[in-house]
Steps between C-alpha positions, in 0.01 A plus 500: 500500500273207582195722468603618158556142382151391629335779329662420176402136526129593574504740207630234261247238625212743439627573153522131412152417637223479226257789504164442668206444271303815403204578724258460204603154442432409862158679511357363165633145485183295440383229730458169306216253605404158404146371504553307824643816680203692369247258626665489839506882526149548381357262753698669773419862405136466385256666731208277402693189582621646830134609587346159434780336694410712796139395441602133563663602834177680594278212405730251694455709815128496454498127486689500837236742636225266396669202661516696834113518506513131603733573793365621832533856615707492810628797706536652839378832633612696819375825651558726807230742604502777758148620590278672753140391522192607687283235343565189281602549134664308225814578287472545138448199265867548392607409853260196522225690681638418845255591779638729765346567838564777765787381707783621719745372240528727192684242272393207317715257283381246257656251263327264251593221258255424217456249216234509246447302172225425262373138504263530209457807268300357202815431292578870487864464612545196274376696198715797605806280504413342150436848359851630619667183353322566168609868521863378560482276176341806312787722614750240382316485153527877470857485573558236234299707244708802580816302458390355167407857375837650597696195346313543174537872506874491541536231231311731265701816573831301501449342153359815355815687617719222373330517161544879503865472560555250222284699262681818585836334439381368163371841410831666580690244283253527209500887511873515499536258213235689299683835553817348384342351193311817408831692505660246268242537220605695205198581279275799593171309490667210685632744766160638547335178535778378721463800727120433528567138600766612756252762640241223541748300706596795700139553584472132594811541732343803678179313543690199641688724744171656609344156558800404683469790744130429558584134561766601748247712697242210500777273623611725782134546600460116512807472729368796713834671453580878439404580146826685419710197589718372196424133457544231245372138478694193409347198344428302183203590307413148392204264562390146462167351382262366758251220456176603677172325519230762533260283699780416757580869525140582577486224762829631652366860506188386687699315758808736535389848427542692843198727407269201462644355827433827670137502374455144625618614845275796488207257431594302805508821705166608375342165590650528837364849543152362429566231767601776751163665451320167552709452821328807650182289554674266730558545869839561662623297802793626698694396810635742757722439808590767755705501821505822708680630811360821658580673824607806681815371666774263379516211487165481308305214643148558366469306178221410254492271196252401246456275200234619250353351183286745323284476184406794268224473247491784248199648344653713221253723316742556207567123446332464161648826368856390566434158372346623173788730456764227540317280266492769229866553556560125452308518173708796389815305560369214290429745220844655529668158489296388193613831322867451613499130345380635173766780503774242587390278226509790248848596629627153448358454148626843384846430633501164340401641157772765541749228578398289209523796255840608609626138537444457133625844406836543674692214338385605162608863547833403651554252207412768244741749660786245510443415138486863389815574706691218324388613154606866580836382625563294190380766263699781662831314516751706298238703320514877491242723688159501318139590553412140510729443806360808662151374455607168646624667811157651559319178421721296731447749781126472466532113476707501822252729683210272397699190622578666833136595534381150428749338761393750763124452440542126531685527822234738639210292365637202687536720816149610459372145474699396803340793696155410372545130589681555824801275447806468267467327165723215418722546194550247227 
């Protein structure tokens, strides 16, 4: 009896529970992203940013390697040899060339502690350390440039996708309104023209949906996500004017652009490379200390020690060829830096002109659209369907599309100028 009652209770609870959502609703519910989330994901997933970040780690370890050049080389070495000799001979250089003589003992044991370090090397180690530090700064500049590129790129695809969403929504609304008005017309010629206007808006709706899908693909590519993922963006397509002094912008770009900094560090590295070739003319002075125990029985009592200061004077036959090569590479870097400066100035001036144009254009287009919308609402209040109203629907949609384009282009022009300058712009 209890089992029957329990089964009845479970059946009633299952019937009262709400049905689970369909599988399609779970699979195709779009993910919604804000601009801040997109920027964070793009920086985390972008391969170029990750690669340049690892370049910083590599350059940092090379700085440590160069610092170790100033430290002494300290170590110990031990060996055990079993031999049979009819006449004296020496071990291989790998085993310190120990001399062995014919003896009743057939074993020899040896241990050594050594220290060696350069006392003077013609500033080669100093230049190597400075070059590694310049390479570290250059790697940091490359990381900053990659970061600026990905942030500008994600802003571009985000706002283009946001504009495509709003334009598609406006096209759907205008096309639906036009179809309703075309059906309400009575005259034959009016219905013909009304159908033509409605067809034009239907084409605009199809084009807007096509643009929306392309923008979605670009957005997913910018986030480095699967291209079949359903996504949407959330934000306000609005902007604000910016007061920018072109001369200050050019100065900022010269001081802040990571690409110019990278060329500056490369120029330092080229100069250090020239100094390294000059250092080949100078002698090298080194210090060596050794303490050795060698014997055929333990404990080893026979010991040797030495303290040596040596000097090495090079006579390199290829000195001038390498020096001339490094000087030519230094000149190449100067030419590349000059060309990059011109390119950066062109980018700043073009971005500034774009910003100036759209900064004057977007308020006018938004004001025109608002004024036309108010006039259309006032004219259509209580009036029957007409061709004039149908034409106004098409004109209002085009006006809305132009206003959305102007706002988006102003936002992107500002982002391009910030990328060209290398810093955010202050808003009024």
